C-alpha positions in Angstrom: -60.3 -86.2 -90.2 -56.6 -86.1 -89.2 -55.8 -88.8 -91.8 -57.4 -86.7 -94.6 -55.4 -83.6 -93.6 -52.2 -85.7 -93.7 -53.2 -87.0 -97.2 -53.8 -83.4 -98.4 -50.4 -82.4 -97.0 -48.8 -85.3 -98.8 -50.4 -84.4 -102.0 -49.3 -80.7 -101.7 -45.8 -81.8 -100.8 -45.7 -84.2 -103.8 -46.7 -81.3 -106.1 -44.1 -79.0 -104.6 -41.4 -81.8 -105.1 -42.4 -82.2 -108.8 -42.3 -78.5 -109.3 -38.9 -78.2 -107.7 -37.5 -81.1 -109.8 -38.9 -79.5 -112.9 -37.4 -76.1 -112.1 -34.1 -77.8 -111.3 -34.0 -79.5 -114.7 -34.9 -76.3 -116.5 -32.2 -74.4 -114.7 -29.7 -77.2 -115.5 -30.6 -77.1 -119.2 -30.4 -73.3 -119.3 -27.0 -73.4 -117.6 -25.8 -75.9 -120.2 -26.9 -73.5 -123.0 -25.2 -70.5 -121.4 -21.9 -72.5 -121.1 -22.2 -73.9 -124.6 -24.2 -71.8 -127.1 -24.1 -74.8 -129.5 -26.5 -76.6 -127.2 -29.3 -74.5 -128.6 -29.9 -71.6 -130.9 -28.0 -68.3 -130.2 -29.2 -65.0 -131.6 -27.5 -61.7 -131.2 -28.9 -58.3 -132.1 -27.3 -55.9 -134.5 -26.3 -53.6 -131.6 -24.3 -56.4 -130.0 -22.7 -57.4 -133.3 -21.7 -53.8 -134.0 -19.5 -53.9 -130.8 -17.1 -56.0 -132.8 -15.8 -59.6 -132.5 -13.6 -59.0 -129.5 -16.5 -57.5 -127.5 -18.8 -60.4 -128.6 -16.2 -62.9 -127.5 -16.0 -61.2 -124.1 -19.9 -61.1 -123.9 -20.1 -64.9 -124.7 -17.5 -65.7 -122.1 -19.3 -63.5 -119.5 -22.6 -65.3 -120.2 -20.9 -68.7 -119.8 -19.7 -67.8 -116.2 -22.6 -65.5 -115.2 -23.8 -66.4 -111.8 -25.4 -63.2 -110.5 -28.9 -64.7 -110.3 -31.2 -63.3 -107.6 -34.9 -63.1 -107.0 -35.1 -59.7 -108.8 -33.7 -61.1 -112.1 -34.5 -64.8 -111.6 -37.9 -65.1 -109.8 -38.6 -68.6 -111.1 -35.0 -69.8 -110.4 -34.6 -71.0 -114.0 -31.4 -68.9 -114.9 -33.2 -67.7 -118.0 -32.2 -64.0 -117.9 -29.1 -62.0 -117.0 -27.8 -58.5 -117.2 -24.2 -57.2 -117.0 -22.0 -54.4 -118.2 -19.4 -54.6 -121.0 -17.5 -51.6 -122.4 -20.0 -49.2 -121.0 -23.0 -51.1 -122.4 -25.7 -53.0 -120.5 -26.1 -56.4 -122.0 -29.1 -58.6 -121.6 -29.4 -62.3 -122.3 -32.7 -64.1 -122.3 -33.5 -67.8 -122.9 -36.8 -68.8 -124.4 -38.3 -72.3 -124.8 -39.8 -73.4 -128.2 -41.1 -76.6 -129.6 -38.8 -78.7 -131.8 -39.9 -76.8 -134.9 -39.2 -73.4 -133.3 -42.8 -72.5 -134.1 -44.6 -72.6 -130.7 -43.8 -72.5 -127.0 -42.4 -75.7 -125.7 -44.9 -78.1 -124.3 -42.4 -79.0 -121.5 -39.3 -76.8 -121.0 -37.8 -79.4 -118.7 -37.7 -82.0 -121.5 -34.8 -81.5 -123.9 -36.3 -83.9 -126.3 -39.3 -81.6 -127.0 -37.6 -78.2 -126.4 -35.3 -76.0 -128.4 -33.7 -73.3 -126.3 -33.1 -70.0 -127.9 -30.7 -67.5 -126.2 -31.0 -63.9 -127.3 -28.1 -61.6 -126.6 -29.0 -57.9 -126.8 -28.1 -54.4 -125.7 -30.5 -53.2 -123.0 -31.5 -50.3 -125.2 -32.6 -52.8 -127.9 -35.1 -54.4 -125.6 
């Protein structure tokens, strides 16, 4: 009986390890996109565009260095959402995972070969 309990624990631990490695890879790919928007698809809403090029440049730079992730805004530890203030506006960014045709959800967000990342940059009031 003890041997079976140890095998069950090993199986559970193995699943947790795989989940952690998957989350780590998703987070790494999301961080790459935030630092280099050309690593995926970047979309900005009309409200963000209306702030002007200088504001957009500041927003993109802020997203690239954003590190204020916590359990409230990043419960899955994937670094796929952030919120910050610029010029009196609350800005949201959100990263979503699509298949390579941008038609359906990605079959595996941890695999860059089958996933297109899309980062949407918006004013909070546009959400």
